[in-house]
C-alpha positions as CSV (number, residue, x, y, z in Angstrom):
1,X,0.0,0.0,0.0
2,X,1.4,3.4,-0.9
3,X,1.9,6.3,1.5
4,X,0.1,9.5,1.0
5,X,3.4,11.3,0.5
6,X,4.3,9.0,-2.3
7,X,1.0,9.6,-4.1
8,X,1.3,13.4,-3.6
9,X,4.8,13.3,-4.9
10,X,3.7,11.3,-8.0
11,X,0.9,13.7,-8.7
12,X,3.2,16.7,-8.4
13,X,5.7,15.0,-10.7
14,X,2.9,14.4,-13.2
15,X,1.8,18.0,-13.0
16,X,5.3,19.3,-13.5
17,X,5.7,17.0,-16.5
18,X,2.5,18.4,-18.0
19,X,3.7,21.9,-17.4
20,X,6.9,21.2,-19.3
21,X,5.1,19.5,-22.1
22,X,7.6,16.6,-22.2
23,X,5.7,13.6,-23.5
24,X,8.1,11.0,-22.0
25,X,7.8,12.6,-18.5
26,X,4.1,12.9,-18.8
27,X,3.8,9.2,-19.7
28,X,6.1,8.2,-16.9
29,X,4.2,10.4,-14.4
30,X,0.8,9.0,-15.5
31,X,2.1,5.5,-15.1
32,X,3.4,6.2,-11.7
33,X,0.2,7.8,-10.5
34,X,-1.8,4.9,-12.0
35,X,0.3,2.3,-10.1
36,X,-0.1,4.1,-6.8
37,X,-3.9,4.6,-7.3
38,X,-4.2,0.9,-7.9
39,X,-2.8,0.3,-4.5
40,X,-5.4,2.3,-2.7
41,X,-8.0,0.5,-0.6
42,X,-11.5,1.7,-0.5
43,X,-14.3,1.0,1.9
44,X,-17.5,-0.4,0.4
45,X,-20.1,2.2,-0.7
46,X,-23.2,2.6,1.4
47,X,-26.4,1.8,-0.4
48,X,-28.4,4.8,-1.3
49,X,-32.1,5.0,-0.5
50,X,-34.4,4.6,-3.5
51,X,-35.2,7.9,-5.3
52,X,-38.7,9.3,-4.8
53,X,-41.1,8.4,-7.5
54,X,-42.1,11.1,-10.0
55,X,-45.7,11.9,-9.4
56,X,-46.0,14.0,-12.6
57,X,-47.1,17.2,-10.7
58,X,-43.8,19.1,-11.3
59,X,-43.5,21.6,-14.2
60,X,-41.2,20.6,-17.0
61,X,-37.9,22.4,-17.0
62,X,-37.9,25.3,-19.4
63,X,-41.7,25.3,-19.9
64,X,-43.5,28.5,-20.5
65,X,-46.9,29.4,-19.2
């Protein structure tokens, strides 16, 4: 698992490579960021409640009266 400081450093390196416009450095930076992002562990998402049903009483967006 990567440290936050490693990820921040990789993002900064990628940003600097983009600023210089060096295609090789951009590719290297992107690969490094991608590798570190792949090591991140995420908690499972909480299930969202069901969206309320549309009862048809709302005016249509952009309608004119």
